[in-house]
N, C-alpha and C positions, 0 to 999 in steps of 0.2 A: 596580497597579490591581486592586481587588477589587470586582467588580460585585455589586450587590444586585438580583437578579432575582426578582420575586415569581412564584411558580408555584402551580398548582392540584394538589391531591392527587387522583389518579384510581385509584390501585391499592388494592385491598382488602387492606391490610396492617394487622394488629392485633398490636401489640407490648406486652409488659409495660413498665410505666413505667421499670423499672430498665435496660431495654435499648432505650430510645427512640432513642438516637443511631444505631442500626442503620439507621434510615430515611435519615439523612443520609449514612451510609457507602455504602449500595447505589446512591445516585444520584450518587456522585462516582467517576468511572472511574479515579481514583487507585488504587482497589482492584485494577485490572487488572494492575498491575505491582508490587504490594506483597505479599510473602509472608505477612505477618501477617494481612492481610485474607483472603487465599485460605484460610489454615488455619482461620480463624474460620468462614467459610462452609462449609467441608468438615466442620467439627465439628457444625454445626447439622443438616445433612442430607447425609451423605457420598455417597449414591447419586445424589441429584439434582444435586449439585455436579459429580460426576464426569461425568455424562451431558450436562449443559446449560451449566454455567458461566454461569448467569444469576442473580445474587443477588436481583433484584427478583421474579422468578417463584418463586425459592426461598422468600422470605419470605411470598409470597401463599399458598403451599401448606403451610406449616408447621402441623402439628397442634398445638393448644393444649397438649396433654400434654407435647409436646417442650419447651416453654418452662419448664414447672414443673420438669422434670428438670434442665434446663440451669441454672436459677437456683440449684439446690442444689449445682452442680458448681463448686467454688472455682477449679479450674484454668481452666475456661471463662470465669468472670467475670474472672480475671486476663488471659486472652487478649483478651477483649473490651475491657478497659480499655487494654491496650497498643495495640490496633489504633486505637482512638479517639484516644489520645494521639498516635500517629504521624500520623494524618490531620490533627489540629489543628496539630502541629508542621510538617507539610508546608505548610500554608496560611500560616503566619506566619514561615517560615524566611527568613533573610537570603540573598539571591540575587545573581546577577551584576548585575542591573539596579540593585541598591541602590548600587553603586559607579559608576553612570553617570548622575549627576544632570543633567537638562537635555538628555539625548541625544535624546529624543523629545518632541514637543509634544502628543502625544495617543496614543490606542490605534491598533493596526493591525487593519483589517478584512480577514480572510483568507477569500476565497471559493473554494469547490471543489465540483465536481459530485458528489464522493463523499468520505466520511470513513471510514477503517478504524480506528476506535478500539478495537474489540474484537469478537470473533465474535458476541457476544450482541446487538449493534446492527448488523444486516446492511446498512448503507448504503454498501457498497463492492463493487467487483468485483475489484480487484487492486492493482497497484503504485501507481497514482496515489492511490487512496484510503488505502492503508496509509501512504504517504509523508505525506499530509495529516494522518493521525492522529498519526504520530510527530512531525511539525512542531508540532502543538498541545501534545503532551506535553512536548517539549523547551522550548517557549516557557514553559510552566508552570514547568519546572525552573529556568529562568533568571530567572523573575519578569518576563517580557516582557508588557507590556499588549496582549494580542492576543485577539481572539475570532473564531470561525469562523462561516461562513454556508453552508448547503447545503440539500438537499431531503430530506424524510422520505418514503421510498418504501414504499408499502403492501406491495408484493411484493418489494422489493429487487432484487438480481441473482438469476439462477436458481440453484437447487440442482441438483447433477449426480448422476445415476446412470448406470451403464454396464451394459447388458443382457447376456444370456448370449452374444450374438453380437458383443459389443464396441462396440455403437453407443451414443453419448452420448444420454441422455434429459434433457429440461429440465423441472424442477419449480419452480413459482413459489409460494413461501409466501404466506400471508395473515397478516401480522403484526398482533398485538393490541398496540397501542402502550402500553396500560396495563400490560403485562407486560415492557416494555423499560426500560432505564435512561435514560429521557428523560421530561420532564414538560411539560405545556402552560404557556406563559407567561401570567400573569394580566394582563388589561387593567385600566386604571385604574377602569373601571366595575365590575370584579369578575368578569366572565366571561373567556373565552379571547380572547387578543389575536389579531386578524386584520388583514390589510392587503389593499387592492385592487390588482389588476393589470389594466390595459387590454389586452384582446385584440380582434380584429376583431368588431364588432357586440355586444360584451358586456363586462362586468367580472367577472373571476374573483377570488374571495377565497381567501387563503392563511392558514391558522392557523400561529402561531409556537410552536415547541417548543424546549426547551433541554436539552442534556446538559452535564455539568461534568467537567473534569479538573483538580482542585485549583484553581489560580488562573486557568484558562482555561475560558471558556464557548463551546460550539458550538451555534449556533441552526439550526433546521431548519424549512422551510416545507412545509405539507401542504394540498393542495387537496381532499382526500377528506373534505369536510364538507358538511353539509346546505344551506349557503348557495348551493352551486354546482349547476348542471345536471349530471346523471349523466355527460354526455360530457366535462365539465371536471373532474369529481372524479377521473377516471382520469389526469389529467396527471402526478400524482406517484405513479403506480402502479408502473411498472417503471423500473429503472435502465438507461440506455442502450437505450431503446426503439428499435425499428428504423424506425418510420414517421417520415418527415422532418417532416411538419407537427406531430406530437406532440412531436418533439424540439425544434422551434422553440418550441413553447408551453412546454415545460419550462425552456428556457434563458431565456425572457423572465420566467417566474415567478421563477426564481432571481435573475437580474440585477436586474430592476425591483422585484420583491417584496422582495428582500434589502435593497436600499437603503431602501425604504419601511419595512421592519421596523426597520432601524437608527434611522431618524428617529423611529419610534413609541416605541422604547425610550429615546430621549433620548441616544443615544451620538453622539459627535463624533469620528470617526476622523481621525487625522493622515495616515494612509497607507492606500491601498486596494490589496491584493495579489490579483491574479488568478492562481490556480493552474490554468493551462491555459486555452485559449480558450473552453471551454464556458461560462464565466461572463462573457463580454465584454459582455453587455447591461447590466451595471451601469454601464458608462461612458456609455451613451446616456441612462440615467435620470438620472445626475448632470449631464450636459449639459442635459437638459430642465429640471432644477431651476434651473440658472443662467440659462437663457433666460427662464424664467417670472419670474425676479427682475430681468430687464432687460438681461442681457448679450446681445450678438448671437451668432450661431451660431459664428463663427470664434473669438471671444474665449472663449466657453464651452468649446469644445473645448480651447483652449490652457490654460485654468485647470484643467480636469479632468486633463489630461495631466501636470501638474506633480507631483501626489502620487499618481499611479497607477503601479503596477509590475506587471510581467508575467513569469511563468515559463512557458517552453515545455518540454514534456516528451518530445516525440517527433519524429523526422524522417519517420516513416512517414505516408504520405498519409492513411490511415484515421483517424489520431489528430488530424488538423487539420480541424475541423468546417467543412463547407461546405453551402450551401443554394442553390437556384435563385434567380435574381434576382426572379422573379415571386412566389415564396413570401415572400421577404424583404420585398418591397414591401407585400404583403398584410398581414403581421403588424407591420410597422413604421409602417403608416399612422396608427394612433391616436397614436403618438408624434409623427409628423410634423405632424399637425393641431395638437397642443398647442404645438409650437414654432414653427409658421408656416414650417417648412422643407419643401421638396418632398421626397417620399419618395425620389426619385432621388438627392438630395444626401446623404441619410442612408445609403442603400445604398452610395453611392460610397466611404464611409469604409472599407468592408470589401470592396470589389470587387477581385477577383483572378482573372484568366484566365476571365472570363465567369461567375463565381460569387460569391456573398456568403460570404466566408471570415472566420471568427471569429478566426483567428490574425492575419490582416491587420488586422482591426479592433482587436485587442488591442495590436498593435505601434504602430499609428498613434495610439492614445490613451493611451500609456504613456510615462513619462519614462525608463524603463529596461527592458530585456529581457534575461533570462538563461537559459542552458541549464543542464543539471543534471550535467554533467561537463565536463572540459576539452575532450575530443574533441567532445562534443555541442555545445559553444559554437562551435567552429570550423565544424562541419557546418551548424549553424543560421545562422551568419553568411553562409555561402555560399548557403544556400537563400533567405534573406530580405533580403540586403543591397541589392537593388534598391529597397527601401522607404526607404533612407537616401540622402543625397547621395553622389555617386560617390567623394568624397575619404575617406569613412569606410570603411576596408577591413574591419574586424572589429567590427561594431556590437553583436553579441551576446556578452556575456562569460559566465562560468560560475561557478556555485556548486555544487560537487559534492554530491550527495545523501548523507545519512547516516541512521543508524537509531537509534531510541530503545533504548539498550542494556539498560535495566532491564526493558523489555517482552520482549525476545527472548532474554535469557540464561537458561540453565537453572539450576535451584536448586543443583546441585553445583558448577557453574562459578562461580556467585555466591559460594558459600562459599569456593572456592579463591581468588578474587580478594580476598575480605575477609581471608583469612589472609596472602596475599603482599603486598597493597598497603594493607591497613587497612580498617576497617569503613566508612570514608567513601570507598571506592574510586571511586564514581560521581562524586564531586566532582573527581576527577583527570582527567576526560575532556577538560578544556580544558588539560591539562598533559601533553603527549606524552612529555616526558622522564621523568616519573615511571613510565611504563609500561615503560621499559627495564630496570627491576628484575626483570621477569619473565624476561629473557634468562639470568640467572644463578640463577633459582629452581630448586628441586628438581623433578624430573620426577614423583616419587611421587604428590603430590597432584593434579597435572594428569592423570595417567593414571587415577587412581581416579575423578576426576570424569568423564572421558571414558567409562570403562567403564559407570558408573552411567547416564549419559544414553543411551548406545547400547542398553543392556539395556531401558530404558524404551521407546525407540522400537520395538524388536523386539516387545515385548509389545503395544504399540499396533497395529503392523502386523498381527500375528496376530489380534487381536480384530476389527479392521476386515475382514480377509480372511474370517474365519469368518462374520461377519454378512452380508457380500455373497454368499458362496457359499450360505449357508442360504436367502437370499431367492430365489436362482435354483433352489433345489430339490436341492442337493447332498446326498448321503447322509451318515450318521454317520461312516462310515470316511473319506470325503473331508474332512469337517470336522475329524476328529482329526488327519489329516495336516497340515492348515493350522495346527493348534495348535502345530506345530514349525517353521513357516515361518521362513526366514532363519537364517543361521549367525552367532553372535556373534563368531566368529573371522575371518569373511570381511571383505575390504575392501568397505565399503558405500558406494556412490556414490549421491548424491541429485540428481535433476533435477525441479524443481517450479516451475511458472510458467504463465502464459497460453500456450495452445498456438497461438500465431500462427506462421505458416509461417516467418517470418524468424528465429525462435528455434531452428529446426532440431532439434526433439526427437529425430529419428531419425538424427542424424549419427553417433552411436556405433555404429549398426547398419547403416551404409551397406554395409560389406563383411561379410556375415553369417558367412562362414567365419572371418575374422579375429576377429570379435566372439565367436563360439562358442569359439575357442581360448582366449580370455581368460576367459570365463565358466565354462567347463566344466573348467578345470584343477583337479584335486582337491588338488594340493599348495599352490597359491596361489589359494584361492577368492575370486571376485569376485561381487558381487550388486548389482543396480540397483533403485532405488526411484523410480518416476515418479509424478507427480501434476500435475494442472492441468486447466483447462477451456478448451474452444474456444468462441469466440463462436457463438451459434446460427446465424448466417449464414455462418460459416467452414467450409465443407464439407471443405476440404483439411486444416484443423486437426483436425476430427473424424475424418477418415480416419487420421491419425497415432495418435489415441487408440485407434481400432479395431485397428490393427495391433499396438500394444503390448499391448492386452488379449488378443488372440489368442495372441501369443507367450508371455504370462504364464500361459496355460492349456495350452500345448502343450509342445514339447520343451524350452523354457527355463523351464518352471514351477519355481518356487523360486529361480531366478536373476534373473528379472525380475518385479517386482511393480508393478501399477498401482493406485493408491489413488484411489477416486472421491470427488467432492465436496470438492475442495481449498478450504480456507478458512484463516483466521488461526490457528485452533487447530491444524490439521494442519501449517501452516507452522512454528509454534513447535516442534512435536515433531520435524519433519524437520531443521531447521537445528541443533537441539540434539543430535541423535543420530548423524547420518551422519559418516563419516570424510572424505569428499571431496564437495565441491559442484561440480557440472558446469554450465558455462554455455557455450553454443555458438551465439551469435547470428551472423547474417551481418553482418559489419562494414561500415559504421558505423551500423547501424540500432538498436542497443541504446543508447538515450540515456544511461542510467546503470545501472539495475539496483541493487537493494539486498539481494536474498536472499543473495548471497555474503558481504556484510558481516555479516549476521546469523549465518551459519554460522561465519565466522571468529572472532567473539567467543566462540564455543563450542568452539573448538579444531579445527574442521574446516579442511581445506586446500582452497583454490580451485584448480580445474583449468578454465581459461577462456581464451577468445579475448581478445585485447587490445582489447576494446571497452568503452565506457561507463567505469565507475569503475575497472575492473581495468587499463585502459591507464595509469592513474596510480598504482594501488595496488600493483601487482606490483613488487617490488624485486630479484627474482632468488633470494631466499632464503625467501620467506614463502608459497610456493605453487608452482603450475605453470602455464606458459604454453603455449597451443596456437598455434603459429606455422607456418601452412602457406604463408607467403609470399603473393604477390598474383598472381592469375591474369592472364594476358596479355589486354589489351583486344581487342575484335573477336570475330568468330565463331570458335568452337573447332572446328567441324566434327564435334562429337561430340554424342551424345544424340538423343532423339526430337524431332521438330519439333512445336511446339504445334498443336493442332487449330484449323481455321478460318483465315481470312485474318489475317495478321500482318505488320507492317512489318519492314523489314530492321533498323531500330534495336531494335525490341522483341525480335526473334529473337536479335540479338547479345547483348542483355542477358540473356535466358534462358540462352543457351549459356555466357556468362561466369559466371553464377551457378552453373551446374552444374559448371563447371571449378573454381570457387572451393570449392564444397562438397567436391569430390573431394580437393583439396589439403588442406583443413582436416581432413577425415576421416583422411587418411593421417598428418597431424601428430598428431592425437589418439591414434591407435593407437600411434604411435612414442613419445609421451610416457608413455602407460600402460605399454608394454612395457619401456621402458628406464629409467624413473625412478619413476613413481608406485608400481607394483606391487612392483618390487624394493626400494624404500625401505621400504614398509609391512611387508614380510615379512623384512627384514634382521636383526631382533633375535631375542632368545630367545622373545619372544611377539609376535603381530601388533600393529603400531602402536606398538611400544615401542622401536624402534631409535633410535640417536642421530641418524641421518639424518632420521627422522620427527619425533621430539620437538623437535629443534632448530628445525625448520620450524614446528611448532605454536606454540612460544613466540614465534618471530619474527612469525608471523602475528597472534597476539593483540596483541603489543606495538606492531606497526606499523599495524594496521588499526583496533583498537578506539577509540583517541582520535581519529585522523585522520578516520575516517568515522562519527563519532557525530553524532546529530541535534543535540546541544548545540553542537558546532562548526559545523554547518550553519546553525542558527538564529542563532548569534552572527555568522556571516558575513553573513547577511541583514540583521541589525541594523546592522552597521557599514558595509556596502557598499551597501545598498539602502534600508532603512527610515530610517536617520538622515538621509541626504541628501534623500530625498523629503519627510521631515517638515519640513525647513527650507524647503521650497517653499510 
């Protein structure tokens, strides 16, 4: 499926006729994972590209003299031709779907609250959005007829700084959409396409925008337009806004407005995929459509259910969206009046424990529900099986998440795989056996790639640390010292993710004496790099960040680094350069996780709790397992009591968590002391021992194909999309 979407040109880009295809290139996020495109943009303006990685803004700011010089450069013209040829070849390449005729009866509509396609398009906060971006890229790789639907946030998610005292500060950008790789969709009348959404007492209009990733288009809705009252223009202002009424309005705009945008575009999805419950309102709009055409309410719900599928991403309560019944009735009243159904009956579809729960609504109006790892599927089944007949023991199955390999792999590792597996190595991601050739490959090329990527990470960390310290007023002598931060020969451990408390960022530092013994050993040096954001409402997560920032500036300076403003660009740098990727969630709350998969394809070894994907990814030889056993149920009698009144059940849970944390911390220290650190330093040079290189090769060979987004999307196609399409 190749959509022909008419768009409006709003960016002030003036190109020579000979380079006019650059306009096409910068609006196709295929460039975000293609080295030929990246080299071309760096050639045009190396400083701008290094700082911003935004080709649309780059072209807007190019001085006309630059074009005259580049047109005289035969090497640049050749590089331009190669990049455009590669883009065109990508769009017409034969793909997996070409060998699956008749498998789908139409395209898949993929709805998500956030899309992490690239750092230049900041419509994501973390793992859910990055997963959605990788899903779309892999769908394009496979030739899957899929398109995305989300919201275009004027301020996106917050940008993070950490002040001199270690406190997280929240900065909200004001995006100029004309400078982003996204364009307004043109209406048949010639202006911008907009769709109406009914909210209590008024109609809100949403403008439709589109981004492209080769064969996949992602549409975004924007209410910040002059047709709307100022109070409604703010609906698409912030990603994951805290106010409950505003969040309800956002999710109605996405669900209802998304369906109406699809109708306005003339698209006819065969399958509707809800990526988490935030988008569940699309089911109500589709029910409304059928009722307006004459179906009764029950039949309409049954029809919608047949080709709607749902992916749940978290067992954590905060990730399962709920609203008060009164607020739900207020905002669903326009919908109820259209369908002639009482608001109480609509709300009942999502009613759960006295609240309107979007996960419940999603499950009840879907033909299938899946978790995102084998363990998460089991946990989710236990959480939600009361919504199915009693005889169905495990109603929620699993499709384990994967990552878009070409987005996350470093340039040197890319070259290494091309040498060992062939130039078409990415096409082998659906052929795990082919990757076993790496097990007998030479270590020389692998070690060279690892050294180069680690050195680049260290340069990056030094640059970031100097900028942060200069902002805080540090003197020249301090800045010079930061210019030598981190030791290339040290075991470098990375921990980067959302600073939710269940992810236990401080587990490695639970026993400070034992941690210092590891970090301050001059003969076997170890260093830690932390990065991540805590939600603005998560005070405990922010306190973890403060503690790490203080440690990084105190006696453990140079051994602990905290990098502020974690985003996709920083994530790429970290997963490509660290030696070990640390993951310490409180089991079983990590639904899947994918950062460790990204690190593994770059030769880093995972050191992780057996939660999420690692519970099925670890095979004994491809990384390290943190196994503290299971704390005994019931009160432990240890630890401080929570403040204020607390039930006996809650107290027992708190004490059990504390006991589990202690067991897991001891297991983590034991694994570091007896295996990870000795193996890393066992050879003639750090990270080059047979014990280490054998595990690196086993890690890449076993993880890269099995946990690729291509495998993930193929599984969705065969297990979810094709059956739903037949409905």
